[in-house]
C-alpha positions as CSV (number, residue, x, y, z in Angstrom):
1,M,10.4,-1.0,36.7
2,E,7.4,-2.0,34.6
3,Q,8.1,-2.6,30.9
4,I,6.5,-0.1,28.5
5,R,4.4,-1.8,25.8
6,R,3.2,-0.7,22.4
7,L,-0.2,0.9,22.2
8,K,-3.3,-1.1,21.3
9,G,-3.8,-1.4,17.5
10,M,-0.1,-0.6,16.7
11,K,2.3,-3.1,15.3
12,D,6.1,-3.5,15.3
13,L,7.5,-4.5,11.9
14,L,10.5,-6.7,12.5
15,P,13.0,-8.5,10.2
16,P,12.5,-10.4,8.1
17,A,8.9,-9.1,7.6
18,S,10.3,-5.6,7.3
19,G,12.4,-6.7,4.4
20,R,9.4,-8.2,2.7
21,R,7.6,-4.9,3.2
22,S,10.4,-3.0,1.6
23,I,10.0,-5.2,-1.5
24,L,6.2,-4.4,-1.6
25,E,7.1,-0.7,-1.4
26,D,9.7,-1.1,-4.2
27,R,7.2,-2.8,-6.4
28,A,4.6,-0.1,-5.7
29,R,7.2,2.6,-6.8
30,E,8.0,0.6,-9.9
31,A,4.4,0.1,-10.9
32,A,3.5,3.8,-10.4
33,G,6.6,4.9,-12.3
34,T,5.7,2.6,-15.2
35,Y,2.5,4.6,-15.6
36,G,4.2,8.0,-15.2
37,Y,3.2,8.8,-11.6
38,S,5.7,10.8,-9.4
39,E,5.9,10.4,-5.6
40,I,4.4,13.0,-3.3
41,R,4.9,13.3,0.4
42,T,2.4,15.4,2.4
43,P,2.5,16.1,6.2
44,I,1.2,13.5,8.7
45,L,-0.5,16.3,10.6
46,E,-3.2,18.5,8.9
47,A,-5.9,21.0,10.0
48,A,-8.9,19.0,11.2
49,E,-11.1,20.9,8.9
50,L,-9.4,19.4,5.8
51,Y,-10.9,16.0,6.7
52,V,-14.3,17.3,7.9
53,R,-14.8,19.1,4.6
54,G,-13.0,16.7,2.3
55,V,-13.8,13.2,3.7
56,G,-17.2,14.1,5.1
57,E,-18.5,15.0,8.5
58,S,-20.9,12.0,8.6
59,T,-18.4,9.4,7.6
60,D,-17.2,6.8,10.2
61,I,-13.6,8.1,9.7
62,V,-14.4,11.6,10.8
63,E,-17.1,10.8,13.3
64,K,-15.4,7.9,15.1
65,E,-11.9,7.1,13.9
66,T,-9.7,10.2,13.5
67,Y,-7.0,11.1,16.0
68,T,-8.0,14.8,16.4
69,F,-6.7,17.0,19.1
70,E,-5.8,20.6,20.0
71,D,-2.2,21.5,19.5
72,R,-0.2,23.8,21.7
73,G,-1.3,26.8,19.6
74,G,-4.9,26.0,20.2
75,R,-5.5,24.7,16.6
76,L,-7.6,21.6,16.0
77,V,-5.4,19.2,14.1
78,T,-5.8,15.6,12.8
79,L,-3.3,12.8,12.2
80,R,-3.8,11.8,8.5
81,P,-6.5,9.1,8.2
82,E,-6.3,8.8,4.4
83,G,-4.2,10.2,1.6
84,T,-6.5,11.9,-1.0
85,A,-7.6,15.0,0.9
86,G,-4.0,15.9,1.8
87,V,-2.9,15.5,-1.9
88,V,-5.7,17.8,-3.0
89,R,-4.8,20.4,-0.4
90,A,-1.2,20.3,-1.7
91,Y,-2.4,20.4,-5.3
92,L,-4.2,23.7,-4.5
93,E,-1.8,25.2,-2.1
94,E,1.3,24.5,-4.3
95,N,-0.5,25.3,-7.6
96,M,0.5,21.9,-9.0
97,H,-1.8,22.4,-12.0
98,A,0.5,25.2,-13.2
99,A,2.9,22.7,-14.7
100,G,0.1,21.2,-16.8
101,L,-2.6,18.6,-16.5
102,P,-3.1,15.9,-15.7
103,V,-1.3,15.8,-12.4
104,K,-0.3,12.2,-11.6
105,V,1.1,11.4,-8.1
106,F,1.5,8.4,-5.8
107,Y,2.3,8.1,-2.1
108,L,3.6,5.5,0.4
109,Q,2.8,6.9,3.8
110,P,1.5,6.1,7.3
111,A,-2.2,6.8,8.1
112,F,-3.9,6.7,11.4
113,R,-7.4,5.5,12.3
114,S,-8.7,4.8,15.9
115,E,-10.7,1.8,14.8
116,N,-11.1,-1.7,16.4
117,P,-8.0,-3.7,15.4
118,Q,-8.6,-6.8,13.4
119,A,-6.6,-9.0,11.0
120,G,-4.7,-6.8,8.6
121,R,-6.1,-3.5,10.1
122,Y,-4.1,-1.5,12.6
123,R,-4.5,2.0,14.0
124,Q,-1.3,2.9,12.2
125,H,-1.1,1.5,8.7
126,T,0.9,2.2,5.5
127,Q,-1.1,3.3,2.5
128,F,-0.1,3.0,-1.1
129,G,-2.3,5.3,-3.2
130,V,-2.3,7.1,-6.6
131,E,-4.2,10.2,-7.5
132,L,-4.8,11.5,-11.1
133,L,-6.2,15.1,-11.2
134,G,-7.4,16.9,-14.3
135,A,-8.7,14.1,-16.5
136,A,-12.5,13.5,-16.8
137,D,-12.5,10.8,-19.4
138,A,-13.2,7.1,-18.6
139,L,-9.7,6.3,-19.8
140,A,-8.4,7.9,-16.5
141,D,-10.6,5.6,-14.4
142,V,-9.3,2.6,-16.3
143,E,-5.7,3.6,-16.1
144,V,-5.7,3.7,-12.3
145,I,-7.5,0.4,-12.2
146,L,-4.9,-1.1,-14.5
147,L,-2.1,0.4,-12.4
148,A,-3.5,-1.3,-9.3
149,R,-3.8,-4.6,-11.1
150,T,-0.2,-4.3,-12.4
151,F,1.1,-3.7,-8.9
152,L,-0.9,-6.6,-7.4
153,S,0.3,-8.9,-10.2
154,R,4.0,-7.9,-9.5
155,V,3.7,-8.7,-5.8
156,G,2.2,-12.1,-6.3
157,F,-1.6,-11.9,-6.8
158,G,-2.9,-14.0,-9.6
159,R,-6.4,-13.8,-10.8
160,V,-8.3,-10.9,-9.2
161,T,-11.7,-9.4,-10.0
162,V,-12.6,-5.7,-10.3
163,T,-16.0,-4.9,-8.8
164,L,-17.7,-1.7,-10.2
165,N,-20.5,0.7,-9.4
166,S,-21.4,4.3,-10.3
167,L,-22.6,6.7,-7.6
168,G,-23.7,9.3,-10.2
169,C,-23.0,13.0,-10.2
170,S,-24.5,16.1,-8.5
171,D,-27.4,16.0,-11.0
172,C,-28.6,12.4,-10.7
173,R,-27.3,11.4,-7.2
174,P,-29.8,13.4,-5.2
175,R,-32.7,11.5,-6.9
176,Y,-31.2,8.2,-6.0
177,R,-30.6,9.4,-2.4
178,E,-34.2,10.3,-2.0
179,A,-35.4,7.0,-3.4
180,L,-33.0,5.1,-1.1
181,L,-34.2,7.2,1.9
182,A,-37.8,6.6,1.0
183,Y,-37.2,2.8,0.9
184,Y,-35.3,2.6,4.1
185,R,-37.8,4.7,6.0
186,G,-40.2,1.9,5.5
187,V,-37.7,-0.7,6.8
188,D,-37.8,-1.9,10.4
189,G,-35.0,-4.0,12.0
190,L,-31.9,-1.9,11.0
191,C,-28.9,-2.1,13.2
192,A,-28.1,0.9,15.5
193,T,-25.4,2.2,13.1
194,C,-27.7,2.1,10.1
195,R,-30.5,3.8,12.0
196,E,-28.1,6.6,12.7
197,R,-26.9,6.7,9.1
198,R,-30.4,6.6,7.5
199,E,-31.1,10.4,7.6
200,K,-27.4,11.6,7.5
201,N,-26.0,9.4,4.7
202,P,-28.4,6.8,3.3
203,L,-25.9,5.6,0.7
204,R,-23.8,4.1,3.6
205,L,-26.7,1.8,4.4
206,L,-25.6,-0.3,1.4
207,D,-22.1,-0.7,3.0
208,C,-23.3,-2.4,6.2
209,K,-22.1,-5.9,6.7
210,E,-24.5,-6.9,9.5
211,P,-26.5,-10.0,8.3
212,G,-29.9,-8.5,9.2
213,C,-29.1,-5.3,7.3
214,C,-27.7,-7.2,4.3
215,A,-31.1,-8.8,3.8
216,F,-32.7,-5.4,3.1
217,K,-30.3,-4.5,0.3
218,T,-32.0,-6.9,-2.2
219,G,-35.1,-4.7,-2.2
220,A,-33.3,-1.4,-2.4
221,P,-33.7,0.8,-5.5
222,E,-31.1,0.0,-8.2
223,R,-28.6,2.8,-8.7
224,E,-28.2,2.3,-12.5
225,K,-31.9,3.2,-13.0
226,F,-31.2,6.7,-11.6
227,L,-28.1,7.5,-13.5
228,C,-28.2,10.5,-15.9
229,A,-27.3,10.0,-19.5
230,A,-23.7,11.4,-19.0
231,C,-23.0,9.1,-16.0
232,A,-24.5,6.1,-17.7
233,D,-22.3,6.7,-20.7
234,H,-19.2,7.2,-18.5
235,Q,-19.9,3.9,-16.7
236,N,-20.5,2.0,-20.0
237,R,-17.1,3.3,-21.4
238,V,-15.3,2.2,-18.2
239,E,-16.8,-1.3,-18.5
240,D,-16.1,-1.5,-22.3
241,L,-12.5,-0.4,-21.9
242,L,-11.9,-2.9,-19.1
243,T,-13.4,-5.6,-21.2
244,A,-11.2,-4.7,-24.1
245,Q,-8.1,-5.0,-21.9
246,G,-9.2,-8.5,-20.8
247,V,-9.9,-7.4,-17.2
248,V,-12.3,-9.6,-15.2
249,W,-14.9,-7.4,-13.7
250,R,-18.4,-7.6,-12.3
251,P,-21.1,-5.0,-11.3
252,D,-21.8,-4.5,-7.6
253,K,-24.9,-2.3,-7.0
254,N,-24.1,-2.1,-3.2
255,L,-20.6,-0.9,-3.6
256,V,-20.4,2.7,-2.2
257,R,-17.0,3.0,-0.4
258,G,-16.8,4.8,2.9
259,L,-15.9,8.4,1.9
260,D,-18.3,11.2,0.9
261,Y,-16.1,12.6,-1.9
262,Y,-16.7,9.8,-4.4
263,T,-18.7,10.5,-7.6
264,R,-19.4,8.3,-10.6
265,T,-17.0,5.3,-10.7
266,V,-16.2,3.4,-7.5
267,F,-14.3,0.1,-7.6
268,E,-12.7,-2.5,-5.5
269,I,-10.3,-5.3,-6.4
270,V,-11.0,-8.6,-4.7
271,D,-9.2,-11.9,-4.5
272,E,-12.0,-14.5,-4.1
273,G,-9.5,-17.0,-2.5
274,L,-9.1,-14.8,0.6
275,G,-12.5,-15.6,2.1
276,A,-14.7,-12.9,3.7
277,Q,-11.9,-10.2,3.9
278,N,-11.1,-10.4,0.2
279,T,-10.9,-6.8,-0.8
280,V,-7.3,-5.8,-1.4
281,C,-7.7,-2.3,-3.1
282,G,-10.4,0.3,-3.5
283,G,-10.9,3.6,-5.1
284,G,-12.9,5.7,-7.6
285,R,-13.6,9.1,-9.0
286,Y,-13.9,12.3,-6.9
287,D,-14.8,15.1,-9.3
288,R,-16.0,17.6,-6.7
289,L,-13.3,17.3,-4.0
290,V,-11.0,20.0,-5.4
291,E,-14.0,22.4,-5.5
292,T,-15.1,21.4,-2.0
293,L,-11.6,22.3,-0.7
294,G,-11.6,25.7,-2.4
295,G,-10.4,25.2,-6.0
296,R,-11.9,25.2,-9.4
297,P,-14.0,22.2,-10.4
298,T,-11.4,19.5,-11.4
299,P,-12.1,15.9,-12.3
300,A,-10.0,13.4,-10.4
301,V,-9.7,9.6,-9.7
302,G,-7.5,7.4,-7.6
303,F,-7.1,4.4,-5.4
304,G,-5.6,3.4,-2.0
305,L,-4.6,0.1,-0.4
306,G,-3.1,-0.8,3.0
307,L,0.2,-2.6,2.8
308,E,-0.3,-4.4,6.2
309,R,-3.5,-6.1,5.0
310,L,-1.9,-6.8,1.6
311,Q,1.2,-8.4,3.2
312,E,-0.9,-10.6,5.4
313,A,-3.0,-11.7,2.5
314,L,0.1,-12.6,0.5
315,E,1.6,-14.5,3.4
316,K,-1.7,-16.4,3.6
317,K,-1.3,-17.3,-0.1
318,G,2.4,-18.2,0.5
319,V,3.7,-15.9,-2.2
320,V,5.5,-13.1,-0.3
321,P,8.8,-12.5,-2.0
322,A,11.8,-13.0,0.3
323,A,14.1,-10.1,1.1
324,P,17.6,-10.5,-0.4
325,A,19.9,-12.4,1.9
326,P,23.5,-11.5,2.6
327,E,25.9,-12.9,-0.1
328,L,29.2,-12.9,1.8
329,L,30.4,-13.4,5.3
330,V,33.9,-12.1,6.2
331,A,35.1,-14.4,9.0
332,H,38.3,-13.7,10.9
333,R,40.5,-15.2,13.5
334,G,43.3,-13.9,15.7
335,E,44.4,-10.3,15.4
336,T,43.0,-9.6,12.0
337,A,39.9,-7.5,12.8
338,A,41.2,-4.3,11.1
339,A,42.1,-6.2,7.9
340,A,38.7,-8.1,8.0
341,L,36.9,-4.8,8.2
342,Q,38.9,-3.4,5.3
343,L,38.0,-6.5,3.3
344,A,34.3,-6.2,4.2
345,E,34.2,-2.6,3.1
346,K,35.8,-3.5,-0.3
347,A,33.1,-6.0,-0.8
348,R,30.3,-3.6,0.1
349,R,31.8,-0.9,-2.2
350,A,31.6,-3.5,-5.0
351,G,27.9,-3.9,-4.3
352,I,28.1,-7.3,-2.4
353,R,25.7,-7.7,0.5
354,T,28.3,-8.4,3.2
355,E,28.2,-9.5,6.9
356,L,31.2,-9.1,9.1
357,E,31.9,-11.2,12.2
358,L,31.4,-8.9,15.2
359,L,31.2,-11.2,18.2
360,G,34.6,-12.9,18.2
361,R,33.2,-16.4,17.8
362,S,35.1,-19.5,16.7
363,L,35.5,-20.2,13.0
364,K,33.1,-23.2,13.4
365,S,30.5,-20.9,14.9
366,Q,31.0,-18.3,12.3
367,L,30.4,-20.9,9.5
368,K,27.2,-22.0,11.3
369,Y,26.1,-18.4,11.5
370,A,26.7,-18.0,7.7
371,D,24.6,-21.1,7.0
372,K,21.8,-19.9,9.2
373,L,21.6,-16.6,7.2
374,G,21.7,-18.5,3.9
375,I,25.1,-17.1,3.0
376,R,26.9,-19.2,0.4
377,T,30.3,-17.7,0.3
378,V,32.6,-17.1,3.3
379,A,35.9,-15.2,3.1
380,I,38.2,-16.3,6.0
381,L,41.0,-14.1,7.1
382,G,43.3,-15.6,9.7
383,E,46.8,-14.5,10.8
384,D,48.4,-16.8,8.2
385,E,46.3,-15.3,5.4
386,A,47.0,-11.8,6.7
387,A,50.8,-12.5,6.6
388,R,50.6,-13.9,3.0
389,G,48.2,-11.2,1.7
390,T,45.6,-13.7,0.9
391,V,42.1,-14.8,1.9
392,T,40.6,-18.2,2.0
393,V,37.2,-18.4,0.2
394,R,34.9,-21.2,1.2
395,D,31.7,-22.2,-0.8
396,L,29.3,-23.6,1.7
397,V,27.1,-25.2,-1.0
398,V,29.7,-27.3,-2.8
399,G,32.0,-27.6,0.2
400,E,35.1,-26.4,-1.6
401,Q,37.6,-23.7,-0.6
402,R,40.5,-21.9,-2.3
403,E,43.0,-19.2,-1.4
404,M,43.1,-16.0,-3.3
405,R,45.3,-12.9,-3.4
406,R,43.6,-9.9,-1.9
407,E,44.5,-7.8,-4.8
408,N,42.5,-10.2,-7.1
409,L,39.2,-10.1,-5.2
410,E,37.3,-8.7,-8.2
411,Q,37.2,-12.3,-9.4
412,L,35.4,-13.2,-6.1
413,W,32.9,-10.4,-6.6
414,Q,32.2,-11.5,-10.1
415,T,31.6,-15.1,-9.0
416,I,29.2,-14.0,-6.3
417,R,27.3,-11.8,-8.8
418,E,27.0,-14.8,-11.2
419,Q,25.7,-17.0,-8.3
420,E,23.1,-14.4,-7.4
421,G,22.0,-14.1,-11.1
422,S,21.5,-17.8,-11.3
423,N,19.2,-18.0,-8.3
């Protein structure tokens, strides 16, 4: 019978990489908690209209990348392609604002996009994101940027750069759109995608990575010249606050991001040492999304990043933290399996990461297995030890062993904790 294989663009996450992923997720929760954000979990499956209205009908995500289908009830539904729209839907439906503003949440959740697989990008990926709803001040923009930098620092990124732009608001953005459209209508030689985007969403022309299209960006109208006074002031405050915090940042007039809901601040965090694919995080302000989805006008800002891409970038840099190894192997010989299991359970209840021999191997093989796993301490329980009520403890690093009474094993647990603390 033919073997069933995983779908294109999907990826299995196996040990030890799964352990390293868990560390990234733990650091994400720690960083978000440090800034006062609470975890939210929204459904994977939402009404398709949520993303058409929220993300934008003319975006690549909605036009080309969503997994949208009719369910058994005849409803058009979509597998979550990004996190923000679902959070805003929950914010409105669950009246989250009733507990007071701002609402500050984060998520660690799978997202699905039917795009061409490439390094660090898969059709199912895990997204870490934060959303801050109800705060219009530039302080909110800077807080989410600092949170992202804090997380990246804790997982092993060193010097990163924040790139900034402003997309303006509903007052000044249309003027820039018309100027951009007028410029690009006079341009010949755009790629097929950009020719399609030109009338629908001219801002996305600045996001094209095709070399021929990139050449036209230098002559495009500069966004900052079209900002209204309020948007210009907001952008200046963001820049001044980042500078005051010692954040390395630079303007990027071509930065637009790929979603229609962004207004004013958009940003990316890049690591220049990663080459062409150097963006590790992106986000911005989306002050009209709550209103677009049926609520009252509510300012909001957030970011998102893919953990798969981040993990591969960290592995490229050689700084991915290792998952904790087991600390103790309970080895046994003869008819001592029940006693060995009892000993292993005592160690686990004491908080010691413990492996128990399950294959009936020789003691020599068990010790080799412990060494392979990086285990320093082995507790050996043979029939002689069982008869005496003892256990032989061997330290594989120093090559010494001693016999201990089983009622005095708290001494062993303490020794293992001290060894772990010194590593």
